[in-house]
N, C-alpha and C positions, 0 to 999 in steps of 0.2 A: 407448509410441506408440499413438495412437488408431487403432482398426481402420478400414479403408476401408468405406464404405457398400456396400449390395448393388448399387446402380446403378453405382458405380465399379468394383466387382469384376466385374460383368457386361461392362462396357465393356472392362476390361483383358483379360478372358478372350477376348472376341470379337476384339479387336485382336491379342492374342497368337496365337490360332489362325489368323487370317487371315495374319499375318506368317509363320508356319511354313509355311502352304500356298503363299504366293507365293514363298517361298524355295526350296521343293522344286520348284515349277513352273518357277521362273527357272533353277535348276541344271539341270533336265532339258532345258529349251528351249535353253539355251546348249550343252549336250552334243549335242543332236540337230542344231542349226545348225552346230557344229564338224564333226561327222561328215559332214553333208550337204556342206559346203564342200570337205572333203577328198575326198569321193567324186567331186565335180565335177572337182577338180584331177586325181585318179587317172584319171578317164575321159578327160580331155583328154590326159594323158601317154600313155595307151594308144593313142589315135587317132594321136598324133604318131609313136610308135614303129612303128605299122602303116605309116604313110606312108613313114617313113624306110626301113624294111625293103623295101617294095615298090619304092621309088625306087632303092635301092642295087642290088636284083636286076637292074634294067635297066642297070646300069653308070653311073649318074649320079654326079656329084661332089657335095661338100658344098653349093656354091652352088645347084645344081639342086634338091637336097633342100629347101633353105630356101625356094626359090621355089615348090616344089610344096605345101609346107605353107601358105604364104600364099594360094595360089590355092584350095586345098581347104578350108582351116578359117578363113580370113579373118585380119584384122589382130589380132583379139583374142588370137591365140596367138603373137604376135611376141615375147613375153617368155620363151618357152620356148626351151631349147637342148638340143642332143644331141651325142653323140659315138660313134664306132665304136671298138671295142677288139678286139685279138686275144685268144685264150683266156688268154694270159699277162698281160693287162691293159694292153698297150701301145697307145696311141692311133693309129688308122689315119687318121682325119679327124674333124673336129668343126665345129660351127656357129661362125660368127665372132662373133656378138653375141646377146645382151647379155653373155655370159660367155666372154671370150677364153681363160681358163684351162681346164685339164682338170678334169673332175668326179672326185671321189674314188670309188674302187672299194673298198668295205668287204670285209672277209674273208667275212662272211656272204653278201654278194651274190655273190662270186666262187665260194664253194662251191655256192650254189644254182644259179648258171649252169652249173657243171660237171655238175650233175645234172639239167639241163634245166628248172629252175624259175626263175620271175621273182621279183623282190624289189621291194617298195615300202617306202621308208624315208625318215625325215625327218633331214636332216643340217644341222649348223650350219656355214656357211661364213663365215670371218671377214671376207671382203671383201664378200660379197653378202647376208649374213644367212641365215635359215633357207631351206633348199631341200627340195622334195619330189622325190625321185629314184626313177625306175623303171628297173630293170636287167632286160633281156630277153635271153635267149640265142637265137642264131640256129643252128638244128639242120640239119645235113645228114647224111644216112645215119645218123641216130640219135646224132650226136655234135655237141657245141658247136664251131662254127668261128669265130664272132664273137659279140661282145656289144654290144648297143645300150643306151646309156644316155640317158634323156630326163629333164630336170629343169625345174622351174618354181619361181620364188621364191614363198615364202609371206607376203611382206610385206603384200600387199593383203588376204589372207585373214585375217591376224592384226589388220590394221587394222579390217576389218569386225567381227571378234569383239570387239575392244576397244570399238568404238562401240556395239555391241549391249549389252555389259556396262555401259558408262557409262549407257545409256539405262535399263537395268534398275535400277541403283543410284539413278538419280534418280527413277523412277516408283514403285518399290516403296514408299519411305517416304510419298510422296504418297497412294498408294492406301490404305496403312495409316491415315494420318491421317484421310482422308475416311472410311474404314470406322469408325474410332473415334468420329468425330463422329456418323455415322449410328447406330452401335450405342448411343451415349449417348441419342439421341432415341428409339430403339426401346425401350431398357430403361426410360426414363422413362415412356413410354406403357404398357409392359407392367405396370409397377408402379403405375400410377395407381389401379387398383382396389384394391390393397392399402392405398395411402394413404387412400383414401376409406373403406375398412373400418376402419382404425385410428381415423380421426376419429369414425366412428360408434361404435366401441367405447369410446372415451374419453368419450363422452356418456352411456354407461350407468353408472348409480350403483347403490349397494345398495338405494336406494329405488325404483329404476326397472328391476329385473332382468327384468321382463316383456317388454321390447323385445328384438327379434331383428335380426340382420344380414340384409340382403337378398341373395338369390342372383341371378346374372345369367342362369341357365338354360342355360349352355353346358356344364354338367357337367365342368368342367375343374378344374385345381388351385385356382383362386380359389374356385369353388363348393365344393370339398371342404374348404378352409380355413374358408369360412363355415359349413358344416355342423359342422365340429369346434368352432368357437367357440360356435355356437348350442347344441350339445350341452353344453358346458361351462357356458354361462349357465343352461341348464335345471338342471344339477346344482347350481350355486350358488344359484339361486332356490329350489330344494327344500330345500337345506341352510339357507338363511336363514329360510325359512318354518318349517322344523323347529325351528330355534334359537328363533324368536319364540314358537312354540307351547310349546316346553319352558319358556322363561322365564316365560310367562304361567301355565302350569300349576303350575310350581314356586312362583311368587308366590302363586297361590291356595291351594296346599296349606299354605304357611307362614303365610298370613294367618289361617287358621282357628284353629289352636292359639294364635297370638300374640294374636288377639282374645279367645279364651277366657281366656288368662292375664290380660290387661288388665282384662277385666270382673270376674273373681273378686277381683283385688286391689283395684280400685276399690270394689267392694261391701264388702270387708273393712275398708277405710280409712274408710268413711263414719261408722262409730260404733265405740265400744269394744266388743270382742268377748271372749267368754270363751275360755280356753285350748282348750277342745275345738272351738269354732268356728274358731279360728285353725289348729288342727291339721287340721281337715277342709279348710280352704282350701289349706293347704300340701300336703296329700296329693293334692288335685285338681290343683293346680299341678304337682306332681311328675309326675303322669301326662301332662300336656301336654308337659312338658320332655322326658320319655322319648320321647314321640311325635315331638317335634322332632329328638331325637338320631337316632332310627330313620330319619326322613326325610332327615336330612343324610347319614347313612352310605349310604342307598340312592342319593341323588343323586350321591355320590362314586363309588360302584361303577358307577352308570349311565354317568357321564362317562368312566370308565376303560375301559368295555366298549363304547363307541360304535364303529360301523363305521368302517373305515379304520385302527384301531390293531392293529398286528400282534400276534397271539397268540404266546406262547412255544411252541416246538416241542420241549420235552423229553418223553421217553416218560413216560407216567403209568400205573402199574399200577392197574387198576380195583378189584381185590379189596380191598386195605386201605382204598381211598377209600370204597367202599360199605359196608364193615363199620363205619367211623367214622360215616358218615351214619346207618346204622341205629341204632347205639348212642345218638347224639345225639337222633335222631327219636323213638326209643323213650321216652327220658325225657321229652321234651315231650308226646308222645302220652299217656303215663301220667297226667300232671297234668290232661289234658283228658278222661280216661275213655275213650280211644280205643285200640284194639288195633293194634299195628304188627308186621309180619313180613316176612321176606325171601321173595321169590317166586323164580321161575326165574332162575338167574344163571350166565353163561358167562364165566370168567375171560378177560381180554384186556388189551391195551395200546393206548393211543391216544396221539396227540401233542398236547400242550397244556399248560395250566397246572393243576396239581392243585388249587390254592386256588380258582380260577375255577370248575372243574367241581364241587368240593364245595359252593360257594355256589349254583350252579344247582340241584343236587339238593336241597339243604336248603330253598331257596325253594319248590320244588315240594311238599316234605314239609310245611313250615309252612303252605302254602296249603291242603293237604289237611286238616290238623289243625284249621284255623280253621273250615272249612266242613263238617266231619263231626261230627254230634251225638254225645254220649256213648253208648257201647256200639257205635259204628261200627268199621270196620276199614280198615286201610290196608295196601297191599302195595307193596314196591319191588322191581324186577327189572331185568335187563339181558340182552339176547340179540343174537346176531350174525347177520347175513344180508346176502348180496350185498356184502361188503366194508365193511359199516357196523355199528356197535355202537348198538343201540337201548335207551335208558333209559326206563323208565316208572314212574309213581307212580299207583296206582289206589286210589280211596276209595269209600266207601259213603255219601257225604255227600248234600247237598241237591241237587246237580246244577245245571246251567246251561241256561237256555232256548237253544234252537238259534239264534234270531236274534242272540243276544249273542256267539256264538262267534267270528265274524270279527274282533271288536274286542277280544277278551280280552287280547291281548298288547300293546295300546296302552298308552302311558304315562299314569298317573293314571286309568286307566279302571276303574270299579267297577261290577259289575252291580247290586248293592244298596248304594248309597252310604252310607246311614245305619247299616246293619249292618256294613259294612266298617270304618266309622269306630269303631264300638263295639269291634270286635275288634282294633283297633290297626293296621289296615293302612294303608299309605302309597299304594297304587295303582301301586307300581313293581316289586313282586316278580316278576310274570310278564314284565314288559317287560325286566327285568334278565336273566332266564333266556334270553329270545329273543336279546338282544345278546351275551350271553356265549357262547351256542351258535353264533351267527353268526360271532363272532370266531374260532371253532375250525372254520369251514367246515361247520357242521352246520345242521340245520333243526328246527323244532318244530311240534307239532300237539296237538289235543285232541279227545277224544270224550266226550260227556256226555249223560245223560238226567235229566230232573227226577225228584227223589225217588229215584233209583236210584244216583247217583254219577257220578264223572268219572274219566277216565284221561288223564294228561298224558304226552306222549312228546317226547323229543328224540334225534336220531341224530347220531353222530359217525363220521368215517372211521377205520377201523382202521389201525394202523401196519403197515410192511412185514413186520416179524418175525411178527406175529400172522397176517397173511394168508398168509405162506409156510407157517406151522405148520398152519393150517387146510387148505391145498392138499395138504400131505403126509398129513394125517389128516382126511378130511372128517367122520368120525364123532366128532371131538373135541368134546365138550360137557361141561358140568358144572352141577350144580344146587346 
């Protein structure tokens, strides 16, 4: 079943709420009207009972009592009737019309009269329909000597209530229908800005992400929705721009070794060559192929470490990870004539992916080896502070100009492009470090001086177990 539109749901909710309100109000008004009419009947019965008692005390008969009622209260009370009873319930005299028979005396009314209390009750008379009966004891010397009963038919009262109920049943649906129509119009007008916003959003394409949705200036829910969509468009625009830059940079990086390969092969095929010349061409081509392989691997790692991809949250023990990095880095540094050692190290555990963290540290070590002349030194360390674990790789290499530091972690960025190319760099190593660390909720930074060396840092949050252990033993450190 197709879900209802927002406009239809708003209209139905509005009509349903109004129907519930009208039903409650109608029930209350019907109850109040019924109570008010019965109060009027009871007041008239009390007035008649008072006239009957006063007239009887003067020794008048039933006909004179009826005449006194008509004279004092008017013809509107002519449908009421009364009777006098002795304490045993036997009738002494009664009115002649419109109720020629005797009124029933219930057991409750007789007991209340015996105790000097009056009783008001509604009785069903088979001959005359429902009656409202007031039973009043006449007391002399503190004891009940007579009982006065006054009754009035409730037919007109019930007819009035029935007409009122019929009116309610006829008007409430009409009111709800009119309200539903009005609600539909109001909902349509209220949703008009949303429809206009939807039309404007549909006109925004991937090639036109610079457009923004307009605000009405009311600072209401519609403006908040526009702000949310504009923020999303800004994020999409930045993501598309980043993707385009990445594609362009990747194409540029791939074009250089492919062009070199093509040129070397074309030169080799222009004329017959000796085996040594072919071997030299193949060796040069192999270097370009290895560079392409490294670039492809770095591109793959970079795509997997892009922001938005959730990093694994398994505990990673840093001690064996750094020992493995030191062993691997020492072999590479030995081939470049560089000394590598372990610096200050505090054992700890972080949450993340061991392979990704190993790749991040190795990238920093490889970068230090590339730009540290023979005879230089490299130190790797880790220290904890303020709930974070900070890794660092310090070298005594050529250093980096201060103006280049802000762009150092950008993709495909090289300080010295010619030298980076000679050293086999792809321009993605530091960018991969930044993204791997960001995926682990960490941060990166660098400090450097020309001809003195550089120090690369990245920090990661410690896991709860390590934090708890350090809180129990603040002096806990290891080197």
